[in-house]
N, C-alpha and C positions, 0 to 999 in steps of 0.2 A: 360260708358258702362251701359246698362240697362238690368234688369233681371225681369222675371216673377216668383214669388215664393208665393205659397199658401200652408202652412203646415196645414193639417186637424187637428184641435185642439179638445180636448175633450169638449163636451158641458156640462156646469155646470148650468142646468136649475133649479135654486132655488132662493128663496128670503131670503137673510140674515136677521136675526131678529133684528139686531141692528138698532135703530132709532135715531132721533134727539130730543133733549130736549131743549126747549127755543131757538130754531133756532141756536144752537151751537153744534159743535162736542163733543162727549164723548167717553170714552174708552169702548169697548165691554167687557162683562164679560167672564170669562173662559168658562162658560157653553155655552154662545152664540157662541164663537169661535169653541168649540167642535161640537156643533150642525151643524154649517155651514160646517165643515170638513166632518162630517158623511154624510150630505146631498149631498155634492159634490162627495164623493166616490160612493154613491149609484147611482147618476145620471150618473157617469162615467161608471159604470157597465152596465147601460141601453144603453149608447152610444156604448159601445163595442159590446153588443149583437145585436144592430141594424146595426152594420157594419160602424159606423161613423168614426172609425179610420181605419188605413191601415191594421188592422188585427194583430194577435199575442197575446202575453200573457197579463194578466191584469197588471195594473200599479198603482202607488200610487202618488197622488198629493203631491209634496214636499213643495210647497208654493202656497198660493192663497190669492189675495187681491182684494176685491170688493169695497173698499172705503166707506163701510157703516159707518165707524167711522172717516171719514175725514182724516186729516193729522196725527192723533194719530195712525192710522193703525188698520186693522182688519184681521191680518195675523198670530198672535200667536208668532211673533218674535220680533216686535218692531215698533217704529214709522217711518214715512216717512219723509225724509228731502228734502226740495225744496230750490233752490237758483236760482236767475235770475239777469239780468243786470239792473233791476229797483232799485231805491234807497232803497226801503223797502220790496223787494221780493213780489211785488204785481202783477206780470204777471201771475204766477200760481194761479189758484183759485180752491177751492173745490166747487162742485155744489151739493146742497142737493136735497132731494126728491121733493121739491117744485120748483126746477129749479133755486134757488137763489144762488149767488156766495158768497164765503167767502175766505178771505186771510188766510195765515198761522197763523197769530196772532188771528184768530177767528173773526176779524172785517168783518162785512158785506160789500160787494162791492157796494150793492145797485142796481145791475143789474142781469139779467139772461143771463149768458154767452152761446155762444160767443156773445159779445154785441158791437163790433166796428161799425163804420159808414160804413165799407165795408162789414162786415159779416152780418149786418142788421138783427140781432136776428134770424139767420137762423134756430134755433131750437136745441134741445139737441142731444147728442150722443145716438143713438138707440141701446145701448149695452144690454147684457143679463140682467144685474141687474141695469140698469140706474135709476130705481125708488128708489134705496137706496143710490145714490150718485155716482159721477165720478169726474175725474180731467180734467182740461183744461189749456193749455198754451195759454192765450188770448192776444196775442201781438197786435191784432187789437184794442182791447179795450184800451190797454195801450197807443197806439199811436193815440187815438181819443181825440180831433179833430185833423185832419191832418193839419189844419191851424195853430196849435200851434207848429208845428214842428214834425219831424219824427226821431226816433232812431232805428237803427238796434238792434235786441234783441237776447239774448241767455238765456237758462235756463236748469235746471237739476232737475229731480225727482228721488231721490235715495232710493232704498229699503234697509231694514236692512241687515247687513252683515250675510252671510249664509255659513254654513259648508257643502260642497259638496264632502267630502272625499269618501263617499260610492257610488257616482254616476259615472257610466262609460259613461253616456251620459246626456246632459242637453238640454232640449227644453223649450223655453219660448214662450208663446202665450198670446194674449190680443185682446180686441176690441178697435178700434180707428176710428177717422175720421180726415182728414187733408185737409187744403187748405193753400197755401202759395204764397208769392210774394217776389222777382220778377224775378228770374232766373231759368233756367231749373233744376238745381241740387237740389235734395231733402235735406232739412235741418234737418231731423230727424234721430236719431240713437239710438240703444241700445248699451251701452258701458259697458265693463266688466273689473274689476281690481282685481288682486290677491295680490297686494302689498300695500294695505291700501290707494289706490288712487293716488300713485305716477305715475303709468302708466295705460293707458286705451286702450283696444282693441275695435274698433268701428265697429258695424254691421249696415248696412243700414236697416232702419225700415219701408220702404214703402210697404213691402209685394207685393201684386198683383197690387197695384196702379202704373200705368205707369207715371213716373214723368212728371208734366205739371204745369208750373206756372199759377196761377189764376184759376185752375180747381179744383173742389171739388172731393174728393174720394167718394167711396161708404160709406153709413152710415147704419150699421157699416161695417168697413173693418176689417174682422177677419184675424189676422196676426200671423204668427209663425216664429221663428228662432231657428235653432240648433246652440247653442253657446258652444258645447262640447269642441271645440279646445281650448277655453280660460278658461272654468269653470270646466270641468269634473275632479273629483279627487282632487280638491283644497280645503284646509281647511278654507279659509277665502275669500269669494267671494263677492265683491261689484258690484251691477248692478244698472245702472241708465238709465233713458230715457232722451236723450239729444237733445235739439233744438239748432242747431249751425249755424253760418254763414258758407257758403261754402268756403273751402280752395281754390277753383278754382277762385271764384269771389272776395273773401276777405270781402264781405259785400253785402248789398242790400236786406236782409231778414228782413222785418219790420211788415208785416201785415198778417191778417187772424188768424187761430187757429189750435190747435192740442188737440183733446180730447182723453182720455185714460181711460179704465175700464177693470175689470175682468182679472187681470194679473195671469197667471198660470205658474208655473215651475214644470216640471216633468222629470223623466227619460224616454227615449225612450225604450219601451218594445219590439220593433220589431228588430230582427237581420237582416233579409233579406227582403228588400223592395226597389225594383228598379222601377223607374217610368219614362216614356217618358213625356216630358213637352211641347215641341213645335216643329213643323216642319216648315221649311221656304224654300222658293224658292229664294235662294240668301244669301248673306252675310249680316246679320242684324247688325253686330257690326261696320264694317268699310265702307260698301257700303249700298245697299238697296235690299229689296226683292220685287217681283212683282207678282200680280195675273194675269195680262194681259200683254203680251209681243208681240210686232210686230215681224214678222218673220225676219226682217233684223237685229234685236237685239238678236236673239237666239244665245247662246254661241256655237260656232262650236265644234264638237267632238274633233278636233285636239287641242283645248284649254281646254279640259276637259269636255265639254258638260254641261248640266244642273248641277248647283251646289246646292245640298240640305244641309241645315243646320238642324241638329238634336240636340235638347237640352234635356238632361236627368238629373236625380237626383237620388242619392243613399240616401234614407230616413231611412235606417236601421243603426244599430250601428256596423255592420260587413262589411268589405271590400267585394266587389263583384268581383270574379275572372272569367276570360275568358268571358268577356262581348263581344257580337257581335251585331252590328247594321246593319240592312239590309234596303236598300232603293229600292223601285220598282217604275217604271213608267208604267201606264196602259192607254190604249185608252178608249174611251167612251163605248166600248162593253165589257170591263173587261179583254181584252187580255194584258198580261204582255209584254211590249215592251223592258224593260231593268230591270236588277236586279243586285245590287251591294252590297257586304257585306264587313265590315271592318275586319281586322285581330283581333284576341282576345286581349283584354286589361283589365286592372284592374281599377275599379271605387272605389276609397277609400271612407270610411265613413267620416262624418264631423269631427269626433274626430281624425281620422288618416290622414287627409289631410295635405299636406306639407305647404299649405298656411293657415294663420289664420288672419282675417276671410276668410274662404273658400267661393268661389262663391256658391250662392244658387243652381246652376246647372252647369254642364259642357256642352260644345258644340263641336260637331264634324262637320266638313264640308266635304262632300263626293262628289267628282267629279264623276258623273255617266257615263260620256262618251257618253251620249245620247243627240241628237238634233232632233227636229221634222222635218219630211219630208214635212209636210203640216200644214196649219192652222187648228185649231180645239180645242176641249175640251180634257183635259187629267187629270189623277188622279195621284198625288204624294203620296206615302205611305211609312211609316217607321215602323219597328218592332224592338224589342230588347229582348235579353235573356242573362242569365249568368248561371254559374254552379248551383247556388242556386235558381234562379228565372227563371222559364221556359218561362214566358210570362210577359213582362213589359208593355204590352198594344200595341195598334195600333193607329197611328196618320195618318190622311189623309187630303189632301189639293187639292181642285179643282184649276187647272191652265188652262190658255187659251193662245193660240198663234193666233194672228190675222194678217190681212193684214196691218192695219195702226192704231192701238190703243195701248197705253202704259199706264198702270195704276197700282196703289197699292190697290184700293178698291175692295171689294167683293160685287157685286150687290145683292147677295142673302141674305145679312145680314145688310142692311142699316137701322140701328136702332136708329140713332141720327140725329137731325137737328142742324147744326151749324149756330149760329146767332149772331148778335151784342149785346154788353152789353148795357143795358139801364141806362142812367145817371139820377138817381132819383132827383138830385138837379136841374139840368138844364132841365130835362124832354125831353130828346131826345135820339135816338139811336146813339151810338158812331160810328166813322169810323171803318170799319172792312174789313178783307180779309182772304182768305183760299187758301191753295195750297199744292202741293207735290213737293218733290225734286227728282231728277233723275241723274243717271250716265249712260254712254253708253259704252258698251263693244266693239262694232264694229263701225268703221268709216263709213260715208256715209249717215247718217240719216238726213232728213230734217223735221222740225216741221212747220206745217201749221196753227195750232190753238189748241184750247182746247175743249173738250167735257165735259159739266158740267151738273150734275143732281141737279137741284135746289130744294129747300125744299118747303113744302106746305105753309109756311108762307111768301114766297117771295112776296114782294109788287110790283105792276106795277109802272113804272115811275122813278125807281132809276137809276141814271147815275153811271155806273161803268166801270172798265177796266178789260181786261184780260192782263196778263203780262208774259213775258218770261225773267227770271232773270239769268244772267251769274254770278254765285257767285264768288266774288273776296275775297280771304281769307285775303287780306291786309286791307280791309275796312269793311268787314262784309256784311251780306245779305241785310240789309236795305239800304246801300249806294252803292250796286253793280249796274252796268249798266243793263238796261233792255229795251226790246221792248214792245210796248203795242198797243192795239186797244180799242176804246171806244164804249160802247153800252148803251142802255136804256132798262131796264127790261120790259118784256111783260107778261101780266096776264096769258097767255096760257103756260108759261114755268113752272109754279109751279107743282111739281110732288109729289110723296109720296113713302114711303118705299115699299109699295105693288106694286107700279107702277112707278118705276123710269124711267125717260126719259133723256138720255144724249144728250143735245142740242149742236150742233157744233157751235163754235164761232171762226171765222177766224182772223188771224193777217193780217195786210194790206200787208205785204210782207213775203214770205217764209223765214225761218231762218235755216241756215246750222249750225249743231252742231258738236262738235269735242269730241273725247275721252279725250283730254287734257283740253280744256276750259281754264279758268283763274287759275284753280287749277289742280293738278295732283293726281288722275284722275279728270276730269271736273265735277263739281257739278252745276246743273242747277235747276231751279224751275219754274213750271207753276202755275199761281194763278189767282183768281178773287179778285178784291179789289175796295172799294169805300173809298175815303179819305174825304168824306163829312159826316156831321151828319144830321140826319133827325128826325123830330118831331114824325112821325107816320109811317115811312117806314122802312122795313127791307130787307137786302140782306141775304138770307139764302141758305145753301147748305146741301144736305144729306151726311151722312157719316157712317162709322163703328165705334162704340164706343169701348173703351179700346183695341185698336188694333195697335197703332203706336209703335211697338216694334223695328222698324228699324230707328226711329228718322227721318222719311222722311217728316212728316207733318210740315207746317208752318202756323202760324196764326198771323194776323195783329191786335195788341192790344196796349193799352197805357202802357208804362213802368213807373217805379218809378220816372223818371225824368220829366214825363208829356208828353214826345214825344210819338208818335205812331211809333212802329217799328215791324219788323217781329220777332216772337218768334218761336224757334224750340222746340223739346221735348214736344210733346202734347200727349193726350190720344186717340184722335180720328183720323180717316183717311178720309179726304174729298173725295167725289165722283167726282174727277176732273182728266181727262185723257188727255194725249197728242194725237194729231192727226198728223200722219206722212205720210199722202197722201193729195193731193189737195182737198180742201173742200170749199163750198160756205156756208156762215153763214146763220142760220135761220133768223137772224136780219141782213139784207144785209148791209155791210159796205158802207160808202160813196164812197169809191174807186170803188165799184162794182155798184154804183147807179148813176154814172155820175159825181161825184165830188171828187176831190183829193186835199189834202193839204200837202205841203212839210214841212220839218223842217225849222225853221227860220234860217237865216244866217246873221251875225255870231251868234253862240250860244256856250258859254255864251256871253252875250252882256252887255256893260256898257252904251250904247247910242243908236245910230241908228241900227236897224236890219230890214231885209226884210222878208215879208210873201209872198210866191208864191203859187198860187192855180190854178186849172183848173176846168171847168164845161162843161157839155154837153149841157147846156141850158143857156139862158139869163134870168136875173131876178134881184131881190134885194138881196144884200149880206151884211153881217155884221160880224165883228170879236169881240168876247167877251173875255176879259182877267179876269181870276180869280186867287186868291191865293190858296194854297193847302187846306185851310179850306172851299173852295167853295165860298168865298165872291167875289162879282164882284168888280174889281178894275178899269176897263175901258171898254168902248164900242166904237168901231169904225164903224160908218155907212158908208159903201162903196157905197151906192146908187145902181142904176141900172147898171148892167154890162152885156155885150154880152157874148155869149158862147166863150170858148177858155181859154187861160192862161193869168193870171194877176199877177202882182207883186206890192206890196205897201211897202212904207218905214214907219217904226214906230219908234218913239223916246221913248226908254225905260228908259232914264236917270232919270225921276222923280220917278221911281219905286225903292223900297227898295231892297237890296240884298235878293236873295232867289229864290225858284222855283215857276213858274207860269204855268198855262195852257192857251192856246189860241185856241178858237173854231171858225171855219168858219161855218156860219149858213145861209141856203137859202132853200126855197121851202120845209121846213119840214125836211131837212137833216142837220145833225150836224157832223162835223169831228174835232177831237181835237188832238193837239200836246202839247209838253211841251217845255218850255224855261227857262233858268237860267239867272238871272240878277246878275252880279258880278262887282261892281265898283272897 
């Protein structure tokens, strides 16, 4: 389950006076600590006056650590303790004002973290007080070089024990940046213990970063957590920042970095603070939401009509009574077509929540009973109020019903270009792919192709495929069956965020989809992909950044095993849509250009197999066979052939087991299919 959570933290804009002597950490004086506290409180008052908090009474910083004194601590309570899975606790590093790293024993690491071969010295954490030091869990550097072997890593940065008896609420905030590998689940947590470390309550620490393997978070990512349910009123509270292997995967987290700075702990001064967080068109936790929906997939009124998801958060320390959420549907002239309100309910504070850790926000799904009468643009709107909060804000979402397009992306905010990773060692762009997942509420939809908004960096001459994947839960997305069609990129397809163009690319045959599919409900994916590497060519697609809250995006990347596979749980949404009505591609398929290639038979094959093709013209023909790395393994010159259908017998016995492509080439037209060799 994925959450979006950003708690507005107090801005502590000051430079702590503690410095480094002879490149080694030292303990700050009492006067320096007092000075930093007073400066922090003064700046907090300015932040309150400027409305940077949610409003309310003034507050006091209970604990603050800016790492100006390294592992010795600059907080007035005591030193910091680190431990990790390296032999000598050398994954955690303190980074000084010059950017140089030091281990806990004050030994210089000799690098400027993060410094691994994959992090490639990406640069420091841009925290508020980065110029007086910060901490980093540099597991990438620990596992460099990868040729010497890779270890999964874990580590903890523990604060001094704190007496929180007088605090009725506890909020912790900090600056961070994170990049991790190699599974979707975040490996970072804030953990709280009140029994001397025998038991820990773990809070996800990703903040507003949508979990995504191999993707970098914002720098800095200002993050906050309300840990009241575990810490408020307790006399001895231990808090640690934990980098852990995921309990879901059991391992696989070995690379990249986690930088931390400017840790602040305070009591929440606001009693009544109710906030709307996100509005969705669909179920973002178990299914998907859509910006663009074909009319034949509109949810009928008899089934509840449009399903709105409203995510909200009680950020105060008091329970909110008699909360009511209202969802409206408006047409493009502003006329309200539907209005639905919930029955009154209670939104508990973090401290009073029955669950600990409490979800960063709660979600209501509201069946509006509305279905569109015609295709067009509509506005989805949500409002919320309680006895103590008259207005929790307004959230609005533009949605569209079309004749034959189905998509997750928002064309008005295409702010990222998704592209392949460049391999600096081998100096080529790696294989890559992007796509979106779908489910279907109504039977009877046919998929004819994909509409793709390519990015401005798209290179002409790239051989790629569009794919329709029927996800099989038994084998996973990467090994699920799929249909495909092959294309070569055209220089005129490159678009831009200001001028996106959705180019239609047709499958060779129409595809009937089912509500069930191989899973129940059926999960499908439409994607573009190239399984070849290129020295100077890129396949790129436009997308919406920081938007994949429903886990619908898939990206084709290299896994820790070295294989290229489909990853879910990404941060961006590719501008790739399904086409649900007949379409002719802009790049006309061979089947529409007088040449058609059938699947080989038998397939899989251990020896002889037959290639059957037809052409509207006579001419010279050849068949090229390649492995999935794009390397040519055989060429069969068929010579001159007349128009009509032809069948040839090919002996695949000399080929190693595996997947191959075979392409029929003639008169500038290329059509490709796949075959498997299995002895």
